C-alpha positions as MATLAB code, in Angstrom:
seq = 'XXXXXXXXXXXXXXXXXXXXXXXXXXXXXXXXXXXXXXXXXXXXXXXXXXXXXXXXXXXXXXXXXXXXXXXXXXXXXXXXXXXXXXXXXXXXXXXXXXXXXXXXXXXXXXXXXXXXXXXXXXXXXXXXXXXXXXXXXXXXXXXXXXXXXXXXXXXXXXXXXXXXXXXXXXXXXXXXXXXXXXXXXXXXXXXXXXXXXXXXXXXXXXXXXXXXXXXXXXXXXXXXXXXXXXXXXXXXXXXXXXXXXXXXXXXXXXXXXXXXXXXXXXXXXXXXXXXXXXXXXXXXXXXXXXXXXXXXXXXXXXXXXXXXXXXXXXXXXXXXXXXXXXXXXXXXXXXXXXXXXXXXXXXXXXXXXXXXXXXXXXXXXXXXXXXXXXXXXXXXXXXXXXXXXXXXXX';
ca = [
     120.128   70.810  155.441;
     118.844   74.262  156.381;
     119.389   77.105  153.906;
     119.479   80.587  155.406;
     117.079   83.203  154.061;
     120.089   85.339  153.115;
     121.238   82.670  150.619;
     117.736   82.452  149.136;
     117.731   86.113  148.035;
     117.587   86.520  144.219;
     120.051   89.351  143.807;
     120.048   89.250  139.997;
     116.306   89.916  139.822;
     116.843   92.921  142.072;
     119.052   94.555  139.443;
     117.547   97.203  137.194;
     117.037   96.497  133.498;
     119.683   99.083  132.642;
     122.276   97.376  134.836;
     121.442   93.933  133.438;
     121.777   95.313  129.912;
     125.178   96.762  130.820;
     126.319   93.358  132.138;
     125.087   91.651  128.966;
     127.046   94.129  126.843;
     130.233   92.269  127.780;
     128.943   89.183  125.922;
     128.776   88.415  122.219;
     125.346   88.575  120.608;
     125.096   84.813  120.274;
     125.202   84.591  124.088;
     123.141   87.710  124.717;
     120.234   86.325  122.691;
     120.159   83.140  124.743;
     119.231   85.080  127.867;
     115.762   85.919  126.475;
     114.526   82.423  127.425;
     115.543   82.677  131.093;
     112.300   84.303  132.204;
     109.556   86.589  130.935;
     111.303   89.678  132.334;
     114.464   88.923  130.367;
     112.630   88.346  127.083;
     113.386   91.819  125.738;
     116.243   93.049  127.928;
     118.689   92.112  125.180;
     117.196   94.918  123.069;
     118.631   97.439  125.559;
     122.211   96.185  125.233;
     124.441   99.082  124.015;
     126.963   96.802  122.294;
     126.158   94.671  119.250;
     128.995   92.175  118.912;
     128.390   89.704  116.079;
     131.992   88.486  115.971;
     132.876   84.885  116.741;
     130.041   83.308  114.761;
     130.954   80.340  112.579;
     128.044   80.083  110.167;
     127.814   77.397  107.500;
     126.794   78.420  104.012;
     123.369   76.833  104.402;
     122.652   78.940  107.492;
     123.755   82.299  106.059;
     120.170   83.394  105.203;
     119.060   82.713  108.780;
     122.061   84.573  110.175;
     121.380   87.613  107.989;
     117.800   87.673  109.250;
     119.110   87.430  112.799;
     121.371   90.477  112.281;
     118.570   92.519  110.723;
     116.258   91.606  113.611;
     118.828   92.551  116.246;
     119.476   95.917  114.592;
     115.772   96.607  114.172;
     114.745   95.767  117.739;
     117.710   97.256  119.574;
     116.670  100.540  121.175;
     119.527  101.232  123.569;
     119.834  104.923  124.367;
     123.470  104.904  123.213;
     124.965  102.357  120.808;
     128.543  102.091  121.965;
     129.983   99.428  119.639;
     129.158   97.422  116.540;
     131.471   94.486  115.771;
     131.297   91.898  113.011;
     133.705   89.567  111.225;
     133.681   87.232  108.193;
     132.035   89.991  106.162;
     133.359   88.416  102.963;
     130.557   85.849  103.380;
     127.914   88.526  102.778;
     126.953   90.671   99.812;
     127.965   94.344   99.909;
     124.289   95.322   99.997;
     123.747   93.619  103.368;
     127.025   94.816  104.890;
     126.381   98.424  103.894;
     122.776   98.207  105.139;
     124.007   97.103  108.555;
     126.662   99.832  108.631;
     124.097  102.463  107.591;
     121.819  101.266  110.381;
     124.395  101.662  113.168;
     125.697  104.937  111.747;
     122.175  106.361  111.938;
     122.160  105.357  115.619;
     125.249  107.518  116.316;
     127.454  104.541  117.119;
     130.692  105.283  119.034;
     132.855  102.373  117.840;
     132.865  100.199  114.717;
     135.025   97.083  114.320;
     134.758   95.164  111.035;
     136.751   92.243  109.672;
     136.817   90.531  106.294;
     139.070   88.245  104.247;
     142.361   89.454  102.769;
     141.601   87.568   99.541;
     138.378   89.324   98.562;
     137.940   93.072   98.309;
     135.053   94.687  100.156;
     133.850   98.237   99.609;
     132.371  100.117  102.538;
     129.585  102.632  102.388;
     130.993  106.168  102.586;
     128.798  106.925  105.596;
     131.547  105.338  107.705;
     133.606  108.468  107.077;
     130.869  110.924  108.058;
     129.968  110.733  111.728;
     129.788  113.241  114.542;
     129.928  110.514  117.217;
     132.347  107.868  115.930;
     135.431  107.686  118.174;
     136.936  104.291  117.240;
     137.193  102.750  113.753;
     138.851   99.341  113.257;
     138.999   97.718  109.829;
     140.719   94.360  109.341;
     140.957   92.779  105.896;
     140.862   93.836  102.256;
     138.509   96.764  102.643;
     138.940   99.323   99.864;
     139.074  102.866  101.207;
     138.145  105.592   98.743;
     139.616  109.050   98.831;
     137.703  111.026  101.446;
     136.275  114.384  100.373;
     137.015  116.840  103.233;
     134.255  119.229  102.194;
     131.656  116.430  102.394;
     132.936  113.907  104.918;
     134.111  114.488  108.458;
     135.064  112.492  111.551;
     135.458  115.274  114.125;
     135.579  112.984  117.184;
     137.533  110.000  115.878;
     140.410  109.254  118.270;
     141.540  105.722  117.343;
     142.039  104.316  113.838;
     143.175  100.726  113.156;
     143.724   99.675  109.529;
     145.003   96.132  108.946;
     145.488   94.736  105.409;
     143.326   97.574  104.076;
     143.724   98.790  100.478;
     143.814  102.497   99.645;
     142.063  103.203   96.354;
     144.168  106.268   95.521;
     147.530  107.690   96.560;
     145.870  110.407   98.633;
     143.323  108.121  100.341;
     145.198  107.926  103.640;
     146.245  111.617  103.839;
     142.688  112.655  102.958;
     141.249  110.382  105.650;
     143.616  111.737  108.288;
     142.779  115.288  107.284;
     139.144  114.893  108.393;
     140.105  113.570  111.848;
     141.146  116.652  113.873;
     141.112  114.805  117.229;
     142.903  111.634  116.158;
     145.230  110.309  118.870;
     146.204  106.756  117.862;
     146.782  105.090  114.484;
     147.717  101.512  113.612;
     148.699  100.711  110.018;
     149.544   97.073  109.347;
     150.387   95.696  105.905;
     148.127   98.172  104.106;
     148.103   98.253  100.290;
     148.616  101.603   98.673;
     151.310  103.910   97.317;
     154.942  102.953   97.858;
     155.497  106.320   99.531;
     153.166  106.759  102.494;
     152.558  110.229  103.944;
     151.197  110.493  107.478;
     150.274  113.980  108.596;
     148.279  114.940  111.677;
     148.438  117.827  114.125;
     146.853  115.775  116.940;
     148.294  112.247  116.641;
     150.008  110.968  119.800;
     150.645  107.277  119.047;
     151.613  105.590  115.769;
     152.272  101.923  115.033;
     153.320  100.828  111.551;
     154.046   97.362  110.237;
     155.076   97.860  106.630;
     154.752   95.550  103.656;
     157.755   94.067  101.886;
     157.383   96.445   98.920;
     156.926   99.690  100.854;
     159.589  102.225   99.869;
     159.237  105.250  102.111;
     157.206  106.558  105.053;
     157.121  110.336  105.548;
     155.972  111.697  108.906;
     154.651  115.130  109.766;
     153.476  114.618  113.348;
     154.412  117.494  115.683;
     152.636  115.990  118.739;
     153.710  112.372  118.333;
     154.728  110.805  121.662;
     155.111  107.099  120.747;
     156.138  105.311  117.576;
     156.568  101.634  116.762;
     157.899  100.895  113.304;
     158.437   97.376  111.973;
     159.372   96.529  108.426;
     159.458   93.160  106.720;
     162.592   93.739  104.672;
     165.422   96.206  104.265;
     163.829   98.355  101.566;
     161.757  100.880  103.504;
     162.941  104.288  104.635;
     161.283  106.368  107.353;
     161.667  110.139  107.424;
     160.306  112.993  109.537;
     159.597  116.312  107.818;
     159.865  118.249  111.083;
     161.597  117.354  114.386;
     159.596  114.982  116.559;
     159.920  117.258  119.556;
     157.273  115.452  121.644;
     158.445  111.895  120.944;
     159.444  110.099  124.164;
     159.028  106.370  123.323;
     160.268  104.622  120.182;
     160.409  100.999  119.036;
     162.351  100.493  115.800;
     162.389   97.038  114.226;
     164.567   96.528  111.153;
     166.436   95.307  109.306;
     167.663   98.731  108.206;
     170.657   97.857  106.045;
     170.502  100.204  103.068;
     168.677  102.898  105.056;
     170.860  103.097  108.156;
     171.618  106.774  107.617;
     167.889  107.504  107.388;
     167.139  105.921  110.754;
     170.022  107.833  112.360;
     168.584  111.064  110.931;
     165.237  110.127  112.481;
     166.926  109.616  115.848;
     168.506  113.060  115.529;
     164.989  114.479  115.188;
     163.901  112.615  118.325;
     166.395  113.912  120.877;
     163.871  113.955  123.761;
     163.407  110.187  123.814;
     163.034  108.561  127.230;
     162.809  104.931  126.085;
     164.289  103.428  122.923;
     164.004   99.840  121.707;
     166.195   98.704  118.816;
     165.604   95.358  117.133;
     167.515   94.020  114.120;
     169.052   97.448  113.695;
     171.926   97.076  111.233;
     173.375  100.515  110.539;
     177.084   99.833  110.935;
     177.917  100.871  107.373;
     176.354  104.309  107.802;
     178.202  104.848  111.052;
     181.586  103.698  109.851;
     181.618  105.071  106.312;
     178.843  107.647  106.074;
     180.056  110.001  108.752;
     176.898  109.602  110.809;
     176.940  110.137  114.548;
     174.524  109.124  117.254;
     172.607  112.057  118.788;
     172.765  112.832  122.488;
     169.675  111.632  124.360;
     169.683  113.703  127.530;
     166.390  112.216  128.784;
     166.909  108.557  127.855;
     166.196  106.273  130.828;
     165.726  102.912  129.057;
     167.626  101.487  126.083;
     166.542   98.001  125.032;
     168.451   96.099  122.357;
     167.109   92.869  120.946;
     167.993   90.341  118.254;
     171.152   91.292  116.327;
     171.228   94.984  117.192;
     174.210   94.600  119.539;
     176.918   95.574  117.044;
     175.756   99.127  116.241;
     175.040   99.823  119.919;
     178.575   98.815  120.817;
     179.850  101.031  118.014;
     177.679  103.914  119.258;
     179.017  103.691  122.773;
     182.698  103.062  122.095;
     183.146  106.233  120.055;
     184.692  108.814  122.448;
     182.306  111.596  121.417;
     179.297  109.353  122.003;
     180.050  108.267  125.549;
     176.783  109.189  127.302;
     176.948  111.051  130.596;
     173.832  109.240  131.778;
     175.696  105.925  131.581;
     178.385  107.202  133.885;
     176.251  109.134  136.384;
     172.730  107.637  136.241;
     172.793  103.996  135.094;
     171.979  101.742  138.051;
     170.470   98.599  136.529;
     171.382   96.537  133.441;
     169.899   93.289  132.144;
     171.583   91.367  129.313;
     169.789   88.415  127.734;
     171.150   85.671  125.431;
     174.735   86.474  126.403;
     177.081   84.409  124.190;
     180.331   85.310  125.995;
     182.274   86.892  123.133;
     182.189   89.534  120.402;
     179.817   92.476  120.783;
     178.076   90.823  123.749;
     181.291   90.790  125.761;
     182.336   94.276  124.572;
     179.053   95.819  125.657;
     179.155   94.262  129.126;
     182.799   95.289  129.603;
     182.067   98.836  128.457;
     179.194   99.260  130.905;
     181.226   97.902  133.819;
     184.119  100.188  132.903;
     182.172  103.461  132.710;
     179.008  103.078  134.827;
     180.035  104.773  138.074;
     176.790  104.237  140.017;
     175.829  100.816  138.665;
     174.282   98.619  141.360;
     173.004   95.536  139.515;
     173.941   93.811  136.259;
     171.933   90.698  135.438;
     173.281   88.435  132.697;
     171.311   85.535  131.231;
     173.318   83.306  128.907;
     172.121   82.008  125.534;
     172.728   78.385  126.653;
     174.275   77.503  123.326;
     178.014   77.157  124.040;
     178.565   76.642  127.759;
     182.361   76.985  127.580;
     182.368   80.309  125.691;
     179.612   81.729  127.872;
     181.422   80.843  131.090;
     184.716   82.118  129.685;
     183.035   85.454  128.911;
     181.557   85.689  132.416;
     184.959   85.017  133.962;
     186.481   87.821  131.862;
     183.886   90.227  133.253;
     185.046   89.470  136.785;
     188.489   90.827  135.890;
     187.214   94.117  134.470;
     188.315   97.244  136.332;
     184.843   98.464  137.329;
     183.982  102.132  137.827;
     181.262  101.430  140.355;
     182.053  100.642  143.954;
     178.634   99.053  144.693;
];
């Protein structure tokens, strides 16, 4: 067999060291280190890699000393011009002294992103240098890290744009507000099952995106976010209330996951402060009592183009729509496509489908997918829809 000279060309060796280091940065450190045995040229290329990803290691207790030496060596020898990311998990296996030494090392290198993970069963204190960086743009903490109260006059994160806190514990009631106060360019925040005060205050003049998954014992979330554009709020039980201090005039996308029984009026008030919404997703939203007995009314969403209802949020939506003063003009003059999933053929499912067919004047397509639980009721409901006096001629 004859091999052409074109196929014999070693294209990898023709790449510059900088480009090879960039390619290696997409690998975890355990794989990056293996490349040093490929050839003499590659022996030290790994030291130029701008990303130090130590996640994914499964180290037995007997090998922990060797692994710690490996981390120290990698941090000592790495001389990349810009350290873009430092990632590490299972930090509960290591003493605070070692963890803080590693964090100090990457902070002194002006790292751009830090991602750390530890157990939820063992508290871990981080060195305060994490909260003083001119270059840090992304901070992700997963596990029972204890966050102290940041001192604005001493600590500062002027370029932090993304903050993820999962299962983190706040040492004091003002730990979260103080942290947010030193992040003037913050754009995205994720808070998931964080331990702290029952009443959580989130204030930022720059935040665009917020995702909260509350704990079962959270009582209240207070928002002061004038530039917020997206919110996703999920709570474990029906005991948490969410409130906005000022109107969310920039909010265009919202995902609200309940249940909300007990705080239905509060969520309706929040919707009133979010009148510029373009997409709204309601899941497990149970606010019937507030609507029927509390005198609450649904606001008018003049820009809403997508309303998605999941789980058992059908009833309040039907109630919203069937009130004469709440009949949306967009449904009559703009709605062209509807998709209904898990259609059972009766009750609020049937009422909603009938209502849309009755009032949607420009509707072109309605797709209905049955729940496949009671074939007779589902088919009976579909047959009833065929007899509805439809507003659309399409």
